[in-house]
N, C-alpha and C positions, 0 to 999 in steps of 0.2 A: 622634254618639258619646255625648253626654250622655244621650240617650234610651236607648241601649243599656245604659249603666251603671245607670240608674234601673230598667230592666227586670230586670237581674241582681240588684240589691238586693231588689227585690220578690219575685223567685223564692226567694232565700235566706230572707227573713222568712217567706213562705208555708210553706216546707218545714219550718222550725223550728216554726211553729204547728201544722202538720199532725202532726208528730212528737209534740208535747205532747198533742194532742187524742187521738191513737190510742194512746199508751203504756199507759193503764190497760187498755183492751180487749185489746190484744195481749198484755201481760204476764199478765193474768188467763188468757187462753187458754193461754199457754205453761205457766203454773203448773199448770193443770188437766191438761194432757198429761203433765206431769212426775209429778203425783200418780197418774194412771192407770197409768203405766208402773211406778211404785214399788209400787203395790197389786198389779199383775199379777205382778211379780217375786216379791213376798212370798208371794202365793198358791201360786206355783209352787214356792218353796222349802219351804213348809209341806207341799204335797202330796207332795214327794219325800223328806220327812223320814222316816228309818227309825223303826219303832215304838218301839224301845228309846230313841232320842234324844228322841222326842216325849214319852214318859213321864217321862224325866229332866227335860226343860225344864219340864213342868208341875209335877212334884213340887218341883223347886228354887224355882219361883215361889210355890207354896203355903207352903213352909217359910219363905220370906222374909216372906210376909204374916203368918204366925203370930208371927214375930219382932217385926214392927211393932206387932202388936195389944197387946203388953205395955205400950206407952207410953201415958201418959195423954192427950196431945194431939199435934196435928200438928207444932207447933213443936219440941217435945222429940224426937219421932221424926225429923224432918228434920235438925235440928242434930246429933243423935247419929250419924245415918247418914252425913252428909257429912263428919264428923270421923274416921270409920273409915278407916284406911289399907288394910284388907283388905276393903272393901266389894265384894260381888259384883254390885252394881247393874248396871253396864254390860254384864255378861255374861248377865244374866237376860233370858229372852224375846228374845234377840238371834239369831234364827234365821238361819243362814248368814252372820252378821256384817253383816246389812243395816241394823242400827240400828232397825228397825221392831219394835215390840212388839205392835201391834194395829192394827185398822182401825176408825174410828168412822164411823157412817153415821147422819145426822139427816134422815129423810124430810121432816119438816115445813119444812125450809129448803133441801132438795135439796143437801145437802153430804155428801161422802164423802172422808175424809182419812186418810193414814197417821199413826199416833201414834208418835213417836220418843222415845227416852230423853232426859230432861231438858227444861229450858225455856230453853235458850240462844237468843240472838237469831237465830243461824243457823238453828235449828230452826223457831222461830215465824214467820220470814219466809215459809216455804214449806209448813208442816204444822202439825199439832197436837203438843203436847208433853206428856209425863207428868211430873208433879211428883214429884221425887225425895223420898222420905220418906213417900209415900202408898202405899197398897196397889197391887200390880200388878194389871192388869185381867184377872184369871182368875176373878173371882167367888168366892163362898163366904162363910160366916158371918163376922162381925167383920171386914169389909174395907170400905175406903173409898178408891176410886181417884180421883185428881184429874187431869182433862184440861184443859190450857189452850190458848188460841189467840188470836191477834190479831184485831182488827176494824178496818175502815176503812183498810186498806193499799190503795194505788193499784194494786199489782201482783197482789193475790190476794184472793178473797172470804173465805176461811177462816171465822172466826166472826162475820163482820160482821152477819148477820142473827139472831144467837142470841136477841136481845131479842124476836123475834116468837113464840118458842115460849111455849106455855101449859101450865099444869098439866093432866096427863092425856095430853099428848103423849108419844111414845115415841122412843127412840133405841137404836142397836145397837152392840155392840162385837164384833168378829170377831178372836178370839185363838187362835192355833194351830188355825185351822180351825173352832173352836166359836163359834156365834153366841149372845151373851148379850143379852137384852132388858131395858131399863130404862124404867120409867114415871115421868115427872116428877111429883114430889109436893111440891116446894118451890122457890120463886123468890125470892131475896132480893138487895138491894143493900147492900154493906157497904164500909167503909173497908179499904184494903189490909192494915192491921194487925190487922183482925178476923178471926181464923181459927178461932174456936171451933167454928163450924158445919161445919168440915172434918175434925174428929176422928173416929176410929173408935168406933162404937157396938157394944157387945157384941150379937152375934146378928144384926146388920143387914148387908145387902149393898148398899152405896151406890156410885154414881159421880156425881161433880159436875163439871159443865162450867163453866169459869171464863174470863171475858174482861173487858176494861176497859169502863167506862161512866162518864158519858154519852158518846155518840159524839163523837169529836173532842176531848173534854176529858180523859177518862181519869183522873179524880180518885178514882173508886170501882171496885169490882169487882162484876160480876154473877155471882151463884152460882146455877146451875140444877142442882138435885140430882134424880137418878133412883134409884129403888128397884127392885131386881131383881124381875121377874115371869117366869113361865113363857114360854118362846119360843112365840109364837102364829104358826104357819105360815099359817094362814088369813088373819090380819091381814097378814102379810108378803106374801102374794100380791097384796093390794090396794095395798100401799105397799111394793114390793120393795126390797131392797138394790140400789143402783146397781151393775150388773154390772161387774166389774173385767176389762176386755177383755184378751185375750192380746196380748202385745207384737207378734206377727207373724201371728196367725191371724185377725185382724179383716178383714172385707170392706173393699174400698177406700173405699166411701161412708161407712163407719163410722169410718175412720181419721181423717177430718177433724173428728169430733165436731160436734154441733150448737151453733151459736153462739146466745147469747141475744139478745133483741130489742135490747138497748142496743148490743151489738157490731155487729149488722147496721146499725143506724142510723148508727153512727160510720163504718163502712166506706162506707155510702152517701154520707155527708157528704165523706169522703175522695175518692171517685170524682168527686163533683160539683166538688170543689175542683180536682182534676187537670184536669177538662174545661175549667174556667174558665181555669186556667193555660195550657192548650194554646191556648185561644181568644185569650189575650193575646199569646202568642208567635207565633201564625199570621199576623197582618197583615203582618209584615215579608216574609214569603214571598209574600203575595198582592200587595203593592206592587211587589215585584220582577217578579212575573208580569205585573202590569199595565204596568209600564214596558217590559218586553220586548215585550208585545203592541202597545203604542203605537208602539214603534220600528218594528215589522214593518208596521204600518198606514201609517206615514209613508213607509217605503221603497216600499211598494206604490203609494201615491199619487204619489210622485215618478217611479216607473217608468211609471205611467199617463200622467202629464203629458208625460214625455219621448216616450212612444210617440205621443201625440196631436200634439206639436210636430213630430215626425219625419214623420207622415203629412201634416200641414199644409204642411210644407216641400216634400215630394215633389209634392204637388198643385199648389202654387204654381209649382214648377220645371216641371212638365208643362204648365201653363197658358202660362207665358212661352215655352216652346219652340213650342207651337202658334202663338202670335202671330208669332213670328219666321218660321216657314214660310209663313204667310199673306203 
């Protein structure tokens, strides 16, 4: 009984440890699936958008950017915009009420994420967020859009590898079906309060990616700024945008999405652990089988002995009978 209780305790501890081990890989996989579906849904909404609605959404976004360009710095623009009771921010670039205003693709770190309105924790746990008070990501002169993302989350990759990007790398924004290409021209690390580099510059078309740094400490902010360049289709063919698969039109083998090396290693460890667990639980069955087999052998031996004794008795009885007849 005590051995059985020990086995149960071991199994519980093992399952808890296995869950902790697999949580990051499984969560990241689920988050990637969620992002893919969100991107696919957004693309479908944009594709089905009537021409008149498309033009209005774009014009409203451009008008909003012109309004922001009058402010001297980001802090002033952000505080003024957030204090406005009639701010149209949440309704701008909100195609179909999806909350997604754009898609960001960073080939250098193999990341593609939907960009939602605002930088609430709910948004940043699963996607990238647009900093309210900065330009909307539709491009144009005197604009500076700011896209933020978490790094180091156990549940999602997001902007974790953003520090691997270098000057000259490119990233893309896909807004209302139009692809905007930006080339990184500046990478700086600043304190959270240092926002001068995020202001709009007359005539410039910037997008800055923002995340926390150093990894795990998060005392500073990493700012990676890109300047708009003509969309290079030839380059895009070499490093294409990750396709946003249709929700239901993908082949079965694609539905699973390829797992990274780390995920495969973790799943292999899990499989190995389960095999060990089964090996631990199996002996009880073996012992029972051995006991049953041993019982059967004992019974056979006893039957054999009884049979031999019976034959011996018959032989002895026959011998005595012959003696009497003589």
